[in-house]
SEDOMI-641056 format. One record per residue (C-alpha): y, z, x negated. Coordinates in steps of 0.001 Angstrom, whole numbers, plus 500000, padded with zeros to 6 digits. Layout:
yy=Y, zz=Z, xx=X
...
//
This chain:
yy=558069, zz=669543, xx=835781
yy=560607, zz=670221, xx=832970
yy=561982, zz=666652, xx=832835
yy=562613, zz=666521, xx=836875
yy=564495, zz=669965, xx=836567
yy=566722, zz=668695, xx=833723
yy=567313, zz=665244, xx=835390
yy=568558, zz=667454, xx=838673
yy=570548, zz=669552, xx=836405
yy=572188, zz=666491, xx=835020
yy=572993, zz=664990, xx=838370
yy=574438, zz=668258, xx=839325
yy=576674, zz=668503, xx=836151
yy=578236, zz=665061, xx=836818
yy=578944, zz=665817, xx=840216
yy=580540, zz=669073, xx=839445
yy=582465, zz=667234, xx=836692
yy=583708, zz=664522, xx=838873
yy=585333, zz=667001, xx=841533
yy=586593, zz=669075, xx=838685
yy=588985, zz=666686, xx=837262
yy=590347, zz=666037, xx=840801
yy=590645, zz=669681, xx=841628
yy=594239, zz=669768, xx=842070
yy=594194, zz=667230, xx=844787
yy=596757, zz=664870, xx=842890
yy=595975, zz=662115, xx=840606
yy=598458, zz=661063, xx=837717
yy=597981, zz=657613, xx=836671
yy=599019, zz=656583, xx=833133
yy=601945, zz=654151, xx=832564
yy=600613, zz=651205, xx=830612
yy=597282, zz=652583, xx=829505
yy=595414, zz=650906, xx=826566
yy=591763, zz=650517, xx=827728
yy=589040, zz=648812, xx=825262
yy=587145, zz=646288, xx=826881
yy=584121, zz=645882, xx=824468
yy=581065, zz=648050, xx=824251
yy=581731, zz=649925, xx=827403
yy=579396, zz=652989, xx=828097
yy=577112, zz=653042, xx=830924
yy=577259, zz=655421, xx=833958
yy=574130, zz=657420, xx=833028
yy=575047, zz=657385, xx=829009
yy=575079, zz=660244, xx=826722
yy=578722, zz=659068, xx=825742
yy=579909, zz=659484, xx=829429
yy=578168, zz=662898, xx=829556
yy=580076, zz=663830, xx=826375
yy=583256, zz=662476, xx=827825
yy=583123, zz=664528, xx=830860
yy=582468, zz=667332, xx=828832
yy=585599, zz=666632, xx=826821
yy=587719, zz=666364, xx=829946
yy=586628, zz=669931, xx=830987
yy=587553, zz=671346, xx=827797
yy=590795, zz=669544, xx=826676
yy=593316, zz=670845, xx=829385
yy=592627, zz=674498, xx=829220
yy=592682, zz=674462, xx=825629
yy=595989, zz=672688, xx=825448
yy=597539, zz=675108, xx=827749
yy=596339, zz=678011, xx=825621
yy=597569, zz=676171, xx=822456
yy=601200, zz=675792, xx=823650
yy=600678, zz=672308, xx=825058
yy=598541, zz=670627, xx=822760
yy=594984, zz=670471, xx=821412
yy=592602, zz=668085, xx=819798
yy=588869, zz=668164, xx=819795
yy=585497, zz=666535, xx=820160
yy=582277, zz=666516, xx=822093
yy=578789, zz=665504, xx=821384
yy=577164, zz=664122, xx=818086
yy=577240, zz=660692, xx=816513
yy=576894, zz=657878, xx=817550
yy=577927, zz=659198, xx=821006
yy=580681, zz=661472, xx=819694
yy=584021, zz=661575, xx=821501
yy=587188, zz=662293, xx=819943
yy=589969, zz=663526, xx=822222
yy=593719, zz=664744, xx=822193
yy=596183, zz=665871, xx=824956
yy=599742, zz=667097, xx=824621
yy=602910, zz=667168, xx=826609
yy=606335, zz=665752, xx=825884
yy=609076, zz=668238, xx=824857
yy=611336, zz=667031, xx=827747
yy=608981, zz=667861, xx=830243
yy=608918, zz=671332, xx=832286
yy=605956, zz=673640, xx=831537
yy=605074, zz=673377, xx=835133
yy=604970, zz=669461, xx=834938
yy=603074, zz=669801, xx=831508
yy=600453, zz=672054, xx=833324
yy=599753, zz=669542, xx=836083
yy=599706, zz=666554, xx=834239
yy=597259, zz=668141, xx=831677
yy=594931, zz=669128, xx=834448
yy=594802, zz=665761, xx=836465
yy=595372, zz=663260, xx=833755
yy=591580, zz=662891, xx=833331
yy=591053, zz=661828, xx=837005
yy=593744, zz=658993, xx=836714
yy=592068, zz=657845, xx=833290
yy=588584, zz=657347, xx=834866
yy=590014, zz=655144, xx=837437
yy=592408, zz=653061, xx=835192
yy=589835, zz=652785, xx=832376
yy=586366, zz=653127, xx=833855
yy=583549, zz=652792, xx=831260
yy=586084, zz=652278, xx=828215
yy=585125, zz=653854, xx=825026
yy=588596, zz=654182, xx=823873
yy=591635, zz=654740, xx=825896
yy=595307, zz=655803, xx=825503
yy=597292, zz=656859, xx=828126
yy=600962, zz=657945, xx=828254
yy=602311, zz=659759, xx=831510
yy=605674, zz=660945, xx=832410
yy=604937, zz=664468, xx=831074
yy=601819, zz=664245, xx=828813
yy=599450, zz=661949, xx=826752
yy=595800, zz=661773, xx=826916
yy=593807, zz=659825, xx=824299
yy=590075, zz=659647, xx=823661
yy=587726, zz=657254, xx=821351
yy=584471, zz=657010, xx=819959
yy=586208, zz=656733, xx=816649
yy=587954, zz=659650, xx=814568
yy=591831, zz=659092, xx=815194
yy=593223, zz=662480, xx=814725
yy=595832, zz=662959, xx=811906
yy=596607, zz=659348, xx=811746
yy=599721, zz=657786, xx=813431
yy=599384, zz=655387, xx=816196
yy=602721, zz=653267, xx=815779
yy=601958, zz=651479, xx=818806
yy=604809, zz=651960, xx=821856
yy=603423, zz=653024, xx=825227
yy=606830, zz=652227, xx=827100
yy=610475, zz=652764, xx=826854
yy=612820, zz=654665, xx=829149
yy=616443, zz=654174, xx=829939
yy=619349, zz=654600, xx=832295
yy=620820, zz=651589, xx=833417
yy=624448, zz=652421, xx=832292
yy=626041, zz=650950, xx=829113
yy=628821, zz=652025, xx=826562
yy=631686, zz=649811, xx=825781
yy=631295, zz=650332, xx=821883
yy=627681, zz=649983, xx=821103
yy=628453, zz=649967, xx=817084
yy=629875, zz=653437, xx=817190
yy=627453, zz=654862, xx=819501
yy=624385, zz=653412, xx=817407
yy=625912, zz=654763, xx=814274
yy=626088, zz=658398, xx=815747
yy=622628, zz=657850, xx=817471
yy=621063, zz=656968, xx=814077
yy=622373, zz=659799, xx=812203
yy=621259, zz=662168, xx=815076
yy=617782, zz=660829, xx=815535
yy=617190, zz=660276, xx=811854
yy=618144, zz=664033, xx=811219
yy=615919, zz=665175, xx=814192
yy=612822, zz=663167, xx=812847
yy=613271, zz=664759, xx=809490
yy=613368, zz=668162, xx=811080
yy=610459, zz=667322, xx=813567
yy=608278, zz=666430, xx=810782
yy=608491, zz=670012, xx=809030
yy=608464, zz=671768, xx=812335
yy=605273, zz=673751, xx=813333
yy=605597, zz=672483, xx=816562
yy=606329, zz=669033, xx=815602
yy=609581, zz=668377, xx=817421
yy=613233, zz=668997, xx=817200
yy=616110, zz=668667, xx=819293
yy=619921, zz=668955, xx=818688
yy=623383, zz=667449, xx=819882
yy=626521, zz=665934, xx=818378
yy=630110, zz=664832, xx=819578
yy=630038, zz=661161, xx=820588
yy=633028, zz=658950, xx=821777
yy=631936, zz=657209, xx=824848
yy=634307, zz=654536, xx=826472
yy=637310, zz=656523, xx=825187
yy=636072, zz=660136, xx=826076
yy=634368, zz=662504, xx=823812
yy=630884, zz=663607, xx=825169
yy=627857, zz=665120, xx=823651
yy=625008, zz=663248, xx=822699
yy=621550, zz=665091, xx=822727
yy=618601, zz=663850, xx=820869
yy=614885, zz=664491, xx=820663
yy=612094, zz=663664, xx=818023
yy=608558, zz=664696, xx=818533
yy=605027, zz=663975, xx=817118
yy=601675, zz=665112, xx=818205
yy=600744, zz=668270, xx=816386
yy=597575, zz=666965, xx=814480
yy=600117, zz=664825, xx=812311
yy=601030, zz=666157, xx=808992
yy=604601, zz=665987, xx=807876
yy=603981, zz=662650, xx=806076
yy=602469, zz=660875, xx=809165
yy=604797, zz=662391, xx=811414
yy=607800, zz=660988, xx=809511
yy=606158, zz=657692, xx=809276
yy=605700, zz=657487, xx=813068
yy=609309, zz=658554, xx=813818
yy=610786, zz=656133, xx=811388
yy=609297, zz=653222, xx=812962
yy=610334, zz=654633, xx=816559
yy=613806, zz=655150, xx=815307
yy=614341, zz=651460, xx=814367
yy=612556, zz=650425, xx=817579
yy=615343, zz=652653, xx=819584
yy=618111, zz=650568, xx=818210
yy=616226, zz=647113, xx=819081
yy=615271, zz=648018, xx=822670
yy=618209, zz=650235, xx=823812
yy=621191, zz=648983, xx=821843
yy=623972, zz=650285, xx=824343
yy=622329, zz=652415, xx=826997
yy=623833, zz=655894, xx=827827
yy=620044, zz=657146, xx=827894
yy=616889, zz=656134, xx=826625
yy=613917, zz=656671, xx=824904
yy=610648, zz=655434, xx=823043
yy=607300, zz=656852, xx=824061
yy=604026, zz=656432, xx=822073
yy=600923, zz=657938, xx=821630
yy=601651, zz=659770, xx=818492
yy=605466, zz=660181, xx=818650
yy=608491, zz=660172, xx=820906
yy=612262, zz=659698, xx=820328
yy=614813, zz=659990, xx=823061
yy=618525, zz=660468, xx=823481
yy=621207, zz=661198, xx=826279
yy=624773, zz=661107, xx=826326
yy=626366, zz=663770, xx=828643
yy=623247, zz=664743, xx=830558
yy=621213, zz=667249, xx=828586
yy=617483, zz=666455, xx=827918
yy=616327, zz=669855, xx=829369
yy=614106, zz=670534, xx=826409
yy=611162, zz=673112, xx=827242
yy=609926, zz=675224, xx=824286
yy=605985, zz=676126, xx=824910
yy=605517, zz=679621, xx=825921
yy=604057, zz=681895, xx=823211
yy=600251, zz=682567, xx=823398
yy=599611, zz=685093, xx=826021
yy=597630, zz=688209, xx=825578
yy=594338, zz=688341, xx=827851
yy=594974, zz=691016, xx=830843
yy=592540, zz=693978, xx=830651
yy=589251, zz=693571, xx=832623
yy=590298, zz=696325, xx=835233
yy=593495, zz=694592, xx=836098
yy=591654, zz=691419, xx=837688
yy=593184, zz=690006, xx=840637
yy=591828, zz=687484, xx=843334
yy=592130, zz=683967, xx=842156
yy=594684, zz=681703, xx=843745
yy=593881, zz=678262, xx=844850
yy=595363, zz=676718, xx=841603
yy=593268, zz=679180, xx=839370
yy=590049, zz=678504, xx=841428
yy=590408, zz=674729, xx=840617
yy=591055, zz=675782, xx=836778
yy=587955, zz=677978, xx=836875
yy=585880, zz=674988, xx=838451
yy=587057, zz=672978, xx=835402
yy=586007, zz=675569, xx=833052
yy=582563, zz=675846, xx=834714
yy=582200, zz=672122, xx=834434
yy=582956, zz=672281, xx=830568
yy=580448, zz=675188, xx=830153
yy=577590, zz=673246, xx=831910
yy=578558, zz=670241, xx=830124
yy=578291, zz=671804, xx=826657
yy=575059, zz=673836, xx=827644
yy=573409, zz=670518, xx=828903
yy=574682, zz=668575, xx=825899
yy=573050, zz=670947, xx=823740
yy=569722, zz=670477, xx=825296
yy=569846, zz=666845, xx=824923
yy=571260, zz=666891, xx=821404
yy=568449, zz=669427, xx=820383
yy=565571, zz=666888, xx=821880
yy=567332, zz=663995, xx=820040
yy=567177, zz=666073, xx=816765
yy=563637, zz=666988, xx=817166
yy=562480, zz=663355, xx=817847
yy=564625, zz=662066, xx=814734
yy=563299, zz=664866, xx=812378
yy=559605, zz=663710, xx=813204
yy=560647, zz=659971, xx=812609
yy=562702, zz=660786, xx=809657
yy=560272, zz=662853, xx=807818
yy=557737, zz=659924, xx=808265
yy=560145, zz=657671, xx=806924
yy=560985, zz=659653, xx=803890
yy=557220, zz=660161, xx=803257
yy=556741, zz=656558, xx=802983
yy=559737, zz=655978, xx=801084
yy=558423, zz=658397, xx=798465
yy=554965, zz=656954, xx=798411
yy=556314, zz=653273, xx=797651
yy=559287, zz=654278, xx=795177
yy=557923, zz=657105, xx=793378
yy=556619, zz=655158, xx=790277
yy=560005, zz=653278, xx=789900
yy=561916, zz=656863, xx=789802
yy=559449, zz=658245, xx=787374
yy=559460, zz=655790, xx=784982
yy=563322, zz=655207, xx=784736
yy=564954, zz=656985, xx=781909
yy=568244, zz=657345, xx=784075
yy=566507, zz=659659, xx=786137
yy=566234, zz=662565, xx=783846
yy=569709, zz=662455, xx=782680
yy=571435, zz=662071, xx=786210
yy=569230, zz=664995, xx=787489
yy=570598, zz=667333, xx=785107
yy=574094, zz=667093, xx=786438
yy=575522, zz=669196, xx=789121
yy=577307, zz=667748, xx=792064
yy=576559, zz=664536, xx=793379
yy=572888, zz=664175, xx=794734
yy=570364, zz=661616, xx=794711
yy=569710, zz=659836, xx=797920
yy=566563, zz=657994, xx=798871
yy=567076, zz=653955, xx=799372
yy=565740, zz=654321, xx=802790
yy=568247, zz=656952, xx=803712
yy=570947, zz=654709, xx=802750
yy=569454, zz=651516, xx=804417
yy=569206, zz=653422, xx=807629
yy=572824, zz=654781, xx=807130
yy=574227, zz=651145, xx=807117
yy=571722, zz=649504, xx=809497
yy=570181, zz=647866, xx=806549
yy=573290, zz=646767, xx=804818
yy=574462, zz=644694, xx=807755
yy=577486, zz=642536, xx=807605
yy=578937, zz=644583, xx=810627
yy=579020, zz=647378, xx=808264
yy=580418, zz=645772, xx=805274
yy=584185, zz=647094, xx=804226
yy=584726, zz=644698, xx=801188
yy=583290, zz=643152, xx=798429
yy=584442, zz=643270, xx=794749
yy=583299, zz=641923, xx=791259
yy=580478, zz=644277, xx=791010
yy=579213, zz=644460, xx=794504
yy=579752, zz=645271, xx=798331
yy=580910, zz=648271, xx=799861
yy=579313, zz=649331, xx=803381
yy=580093, zz=651979, xx=805944
yy=577516, zz=654321, xx=806720
yy=576839, zz=657679, xx=808605
yy=574484, zz=660102, xx=806863
yy=572874, zz=662021, xx=809735
yy=571619, zz=664672, xx=807477
yy=575140, zz=665458, xx=806111
yy=576795, zz=664598, xx=809579
yy=579546, zz=662656, xx=807588
yy=580791, zz=659008, xx=807301
yy=580559, zz=657583, xx=803874
yy=581107, zz=654307, xx=801674
yy=578113, zz=653154, xx=800068
yy=578712, zz=650673, xx=797194
yy=575776, zz=648405, xx=796489
yy=576025, zz=647162, xx=792983
yy=575476, zz=643339, xx=792942
yy=572027, zz=642349, xx=791106
yy=573716, zz=639254, xx=789606
yy=576339, zz=641322, xx=787920
yy=575883, zz=641522, xx=784067
yy=577980, zz=644514, xx=783929
yy=576476, zz=645945, xx=787156
yy=574205, zz=648635, xx=785470
yy=576365, zz=649667, xx=782835
yy=579387, zz=650201, xx=785196
yy=576935, zz=651907, xx=787531
yy=576071, zz=654290, xx=784609
yy=579557, zz=655089, xx=783862
yy=580463, zz=655866, xx=787197
yy=577760, zz=658523, xx=787700
yy=578381, zz=659991, xx=784436
yy=582153, zz=660255, xx=784109
yy=583279, zz=660798, xx=787854
yy=580575, zz=663212, xx=788773
yy=582425, zz=665512, xx=786660
yy=585923, zz=665209, xx=787912
yy=587176, zz=667253, xx=790637
yy=590821, zz=666581, xx=791653
yy=592455, zz=666084, xx=795231
yy=593610, zz=662601, xx=794330
yy=590363, zz=661079, xx=793085
yy=587811, zz=659592, xx=795136
yy=584790, zz=661956, xx=795539
yy=581366, zz=660681, xx=794460
yy=578902, zz=662267, xx=796891
yy=575821, zz=660861, xx=795468
yy=573795, zz=657940, xx=793896
yy=570422, zz=656045, xx=794198
yy=568808, zz=653594, xx=791684
yy=565242, zz=652197, xx=792684
yy=564035, zz=649164, xx=790768
yy=566704, zz=646929, xx=790604
yy=568854, zz=648536, xx=793424
yy=571691, zz=650500, xx=792507
yy=574003, zz=652342, xx=794949
yy=576776, zz=654988, xx=794820
yy=577930, zz=657114, xx=797943
yy=581464, zz=657974, xx=798150
yy=583826, zz=659921, xx=800607
yy=585058, zz=657351, xx=802898
yy=588721, zz=656380, xx=802803
yy=589669, zz=655582, xx=806309
yy=592693, zz=653666, xx=805715
yy=591256, zz=651386, xx=802944
yy=593088, zz=650381, xx=799685
yy=596775, zz=650361, xx=798958
yy=596864, zz=646588, xx=798426
yy=595589, zz=645898, xx=801895
yy=599013, zz=647800, xx=803369
yy=601280, zz=646503, xx=800886
yy=600711, zz=643103, xx=801907
yy=599746, zz=643496, xx=805618
yy=601440, zz=641019, xx=808005
yy=601028, zz=643393, xx=810715
yy=602404, zz=646673, xx=809513
yy=605077, zz=647737, xx=806803
yy=604271, zz=650489, xx=804657
yy=607283, zz=652940, xx=804886
yy=609041, zz=654245, xx=802013
yy=608272, zz=657955, xx=802474
yy=604631, zz=657021, xx=802194
yy=604868, zz=654813, xx=799358
yy=606927, zz=657508, xx=797356
yy=604024, zz=660055, xx=798066
yy=601630, zz=657527, xx=796997
yy=603370, zz=657137, xx=793718
yy=603311, zz=660838, xx=793309
yy=599685, zz=661147, xx=794107
yy=598614, zz=658581, xx=791589
yy=600854, zz=660002, xx=788965
yy=598913, zz=663462, xx=789850
yy=595620, zz=661797, xx=789598
yy=596560, zz=660337, xx=786157
yy=598038, zz=663817, xx=784640
yy=594575, zz=665415, xx=785506
yy=592516, zz=662461, xx=783806
yy=594771, zz=662084, xx=780808
yy=595643, zz=665840, xx=780175
yy=594223, zz=668430, xx=782295
yy=590417, zz=667793, xx=781929
yy=588562, zz=668604, xx=778978
yy=588352, zz=665101, xx=777649
yy=591072, zz=662377, xx=778047
yy=589588, zz=659944, xx=780771
yy=590826, zz=656437, xx=780327
yy=590521, zz=654609, xx=783702
yy=591273, zz=650885, xx=782311
yy=591564, zz=649455, xx=785657
yy=594462, zz=650862, xx=787774
yy=595566, zz=648475, xx=790413
yy=596215, zz=648687, xx=794092
yy=592740, zz=647589, xx=795256
yy=591551, zz=650617, xx=793380
yy=593917, zz=653017, xx=794917
yy=592252, zz=654446, xx=798195
yy=594165, zz=655952, xx=801134
yy=592435, zz=658765, xx=803142
yy=593390, zz=659173, xx=806934
yy=596640, zz=660879, xx=805928
yy=597686, zz=658057, xx=803575
yy=597080, zz=660299, xx=800584
yy=596180, zz=658288, xx=797635
yy=592983, zz=658667, xx=795548
yy=592134, zz=656873, xx=792596
yy=588667, zz=655202, xx=792550
yy=586432, zz=652708, xx=790790
yy=585659, zz=654431, xx=787425
yy=583187, zz=651733, xx=786448
yy=585395, zz=650638, xx=783441
yy=586298, zz=654237, xx=782581
yy=585644, zz=655638, xx=779019
yy=585997, zz=659249, xx=777723
yy=587904, zz=660045, xx=774460
yy=588839, zz=663115, xx=772699
yy=592214, zz=664425, xx=773286
yy=594792, zz=663355, xx=770370
yy=592246, zz=660415, xx=769429
yy=594061, zz=657132, xx=768160
yy=593418, zz=653836, xx=770107
yy=590264, zz=652531, xx=769392
yy=588624, zz=648924, xx=769582
yy=586648, zz=648294, xx=772778
yy=585389, zz=645339, xx=774769
yy=588437, zz=643735, xx=776797
yy=588290, zz=645401, xx=780191
yy=590778, zz=645306, xx=783348
yy=592524, zz=643040, xx=785504
yy=595002, zz=640374, xx=784406
yy=598661, zz=641296, xx=785502
yy=597940, zz=645131, xx=784912
yy=596593, zz=644922, xx=781478
yy=598725, zz=646178, xx=778606
yy=599846, zz=642827, xx=776722
yy=599014, zz=644584, xx=773441
yy=595623, zz=645670, xx=774582
yy=594829, zz=641960, xx=775463
yy=595574, zz=640753, xx=771908
yy=594336, zz=643599, xx=770018
yy=591284, zz=644688, xx=772030
yy=592507, zz=648515, xx=771601
yy=592759, zz=650637, xx=774526
yy=594388, zz=654085, xx=774931
yy=596402, zz=656437, xx=777238
yy=599291, zz=654178, xx=776817
yy=597424, zz=651362, xx=778339
yy=596818, zz=653194, xx=781583
yy=600611, zz=654145, xx=781411
yy=601361, zz=650568, xx=781415
yy=599129, zz=649699, xx=784366
yy=600486, zz=652693, xx=786084
yy=604272, zz=651165, xx=785409
yy=603111, zz=647880, xx=787008
yy=601850, zz=649596, xx=790225
yy=604850, zz=651626, xx=790646
yy=607211, zz=648248, xx=790560
yy=604424, zz=646717, xx=793090
yy=604772, zz=649381, xx=795233
yy=608570, zz=649481, xx=795266
yy=609041, zz=645796, xx=795372
yy=606185, zz=644628, xx=797390
yy=605287, zz=641943, xx=794854
yy=602270, zz=641015, xx=792973
yy=602469, zz=640881, xx=789133
yy=603069, zz=637170, xx=789169
yy=606444, zz=636653, xx=790540
yy=607899, zz=632979, xx=791349
yy=611378, zz=632568, xx=789963
yy=613824, zz=630940, xx=792909
yy=616204, zz=629605, xx=790232
yy=613990, zz=627960, xx=787652
yy=610630, zz=627852, xx=789979
yy=608757, zz=629374, xx=787007
yy=606229, zz=632071, xx=787232
yy=607244, zz=635255, xx=785558
yy=605731, zz=638791, xx=785137
yy=606965, zz=641420, xx=787884
yy=608140, zz=643512, xx=784718
yy=610454, zz=640824, xx=783616
yy=611603, zz=640069, xx=787002
yy=612711, zz=643698, xx=787707
yy=614136, zz=644069, xx=784232
yy=616380, zz=641000, xx=785031
yy=617705, zz=643032, xx=787813
yy=618317, zz=646190, xx=785813
yy=620288, zz=644083, xx=783616
yy=622473, zz=642641, xx=785935
yy=623140, zz=646075, xx=787625
yy=621540, zz=645385, xx=790683
yy=618086, zz=646982, xx=790412
yy=618148, zz=647865, xx=794029
yy=618165, zz=644479, xx=795004
yy=614508, zz=644033, xx=793820
yy=613395, zz=646697, xx=796566
yy=610952, zz=645140, xx=799018
yy=612737, zz=643070, xx=801404
yy=610515, zz=644100, xx=804191
yy=612080, zz=647590, xx=803961
yy=615475, zz=646237, xx=804450
yy=617767, zz=649402, xx=803670
yy=615329, zz=651810, xx=805106
yy=614598, zz=653761, xx=801731
yy=616103, zz=656631, xx=799624
yy=618320, zz=654720, xx=797169
yy=617802, zz=657622, xx=794301
yy=613982, zz=657581, xx=794742
yy=613894, zz=653775, xx=794880
yy=615875, zz=653451, xx=791554
yy=613711, zz=656240, xx=789971
yy=610360, zz=654760, xx=790852
yy=611523, zz=651151, xx=789348
yy=613200, zz=652573, xx=786352
yy=610070, zz=654736, xx=785618
yy=607822, zz=651812, xx=786220
yy=609895, zz=649703, xx=783644
yy=609714, zz=652565, xx=781367
yy=606036, zz=653014, xx=781562
yy=605565, zz=648935, xx=781268
yy=607757, zz=648939, xx=778083
yy=606555, zz=646245, xx=775735
yy=606413, zz=648659, xx=772738
yy=603836, zz=651358, xx=773464
yy=605312, zz=653797, xx=770947
yy=608449, zz=653807, xx=773454
yy=606476, zz=654370, xx=776688
yy=606225, zz=657704, xx=778115
yy=603166, zz=660037, xx=778376
yy=601984, zz=660079, xx=781950
yy=603276, zz=663691, xx=782286
yy=606810, zz=662621, xx=781002
yy=606874, zz=659888, xx=783691
yy=605755, zz=662062, xx=786636
yy=608308, zz=664766, xx=785555
yy=611043, zz=662076, xx=785976
yy=609512, zz=660869, xx=789183
yy=609714, zz=664478, xx=790646
yy=613321, zz=664706, xx=789465
yy=612570, zz=667543, xx=786882
yy=613661, zz=665392, xx=784081
yy=616540, zz=662855, xx=783757
yy=616116, zz=659198, xx=783889
yy=615574, zz=657213, xx=780552
yy=618145, zz=654922, xx=779180
yy=616777, zz=651497, xx=778903
yy=618058, zz=648312, xx=777334
yy=619653, zz=645874, xx=779726
yy=617338, zz=643159, xx=778326
yy=613628, zz=643527, xx=778125
yy=612456, zz=644018, xx=774567
yy=610157, zz=641513, xx=772888
yy=606779, zz=642770, xx=771967
yy=605580, zz=642499, xx=768517
yy=601956, zz=642962, xx=767687
yy=599092, zz=641361, xx=765892
yy=595276, zz=640997, xx=766946
yy=592985, zz=642833, xx=764650
yy=590226, zz=641023, xx=763104
yy=587567, zz=642271, xx=765391
yy=589191, zz=641401, xx=768736
yy=587843, zz=638387, xx=770288
yy=589114, zz=637598, xx=773800
yy=587201, zz=635536, xx=776240
yy=587639, zz=635222, xx=780002
yy=584192, zz=636252, xx=780579
yy=585092, zz=639901, xx=779364
yy=587563, zz=640334, xx=782056
yy=586466, zz=642300, xx=785155
yy=586963, zz=640896, xx=788581
yy=590533, zz=640276, xx=790282
yy=592155, zz=641977, xx=793016
//
């Protein structure tokens, strides 16, 4: 009897939900929507159920939150992420109507799509089966314009660029993530006012908002070079301008206090429609909880059985492993069962693989017990260094806590299987963005990454109880989270030394191009060796070039440090900046990053700064160093016990 009642309740819920989204009697259709076409959901699926619950929840929450809200419904793997918001140049009435009716148009335009992005005249609506909140979507939904033109587009473009660039900066720092303003503008021989608007969705932090608006400001000049009025609308940001006519900006009303209960009045037809949507959302949430609870109970019994089997099969391997006692004494990262990690990654399927390096492969996984996505590194069984690097990772990084270090969540070793579990970095590694053919990493983001990396190294070299030498700093080991904050990872080659200890002889480690030349010859590593690698990475971020640079004049391949130093000596260091950035960067910041990069990569380690000194200059808390116009020649001799072979080097990029 119970299953039949549940089925009837579900059917009733779906019927109510379908009516609720069209309660206003008018359907708004998105302009040029994006609808995913693969892995569509079914009519009777849990995903659709969660989607309808989300549609019932988003509009009234956005209205209550001054025209914007981002939320979720359900649990993985059927969790739905959604977002609604209004454009600042739409009236509050238009915003209200758009929010409450947008979902009906979406269901007709993108039927059964697991991911959708829709931009309307007054609002935006997005949903997806993947988390997208806090990451800017740089795609353009559509352009708007008035079909009238100016006689002097160059002058108009200069005024517009100054206005919109200023507003973009202000919007990125505004709590409501928008800014508007006006400036005088000469148009066809007459002085008029140019009005402008820059806006981001409020889930974005200042950096992401700035990154998105920078792209759209550039696009505005391309698509509307001489129009009297125009705009570029996207799913994360919006820029617009108008000469003469005001943009009619609407500031969202302040949060209203609920009226006393005794002053309740009869509901109007509009309020009745709103109440219907609220009831649909409430029904959806209740039934979703019933279904989720049932699924969790079933999963619990299956999981308990799998865990019991795993313990019976692997208990001997764990009990006899000397690593077990040492690792268990440590606080922080936890031990995982191999079976749990296999389940989380679909048995380490190729579809879950994020990448592959010298010491193993990295997989994306979902830990149901912790309800979190993770990155799971499976150390290669064929790697001679594998076990050594695994031990180093667990022993060192498990003790470190800093916002700019990749966090180790746990570990697992069973027989010859060695696995490490980390926080997942949704934007991957820095190198993939520096050399992407599809997108250009903006200068504000690059500069923040430089400062994040510097902060991490100050912590490792100075602020922790011992000095941590990373020994393999390079872009592929610098990970970017959802907000493009940099986090240094891969501590497999790291070593601990006491503060103030002199350089010591060790097995050669690192990656060619980023390794201190003196370390390569003498076999001695030190904090100065990490500083050298940091310097090379700074130059790579600024110039968009890998350590080996082909010289156009001589066709020879020279090191990036030499190439940039030649530009410094010629008084044209800014010419070494990444050509893909054009001139869209801060001159003083760019020069500072490149000069500090050269300073850190100075051939004489005694003339390099400490990481703290370098970061102080990068933050403009200390003056730039005076470097010679010509790159000095290094002088050092190999020690008797330093024998270098290619087999001692770690894997490449």
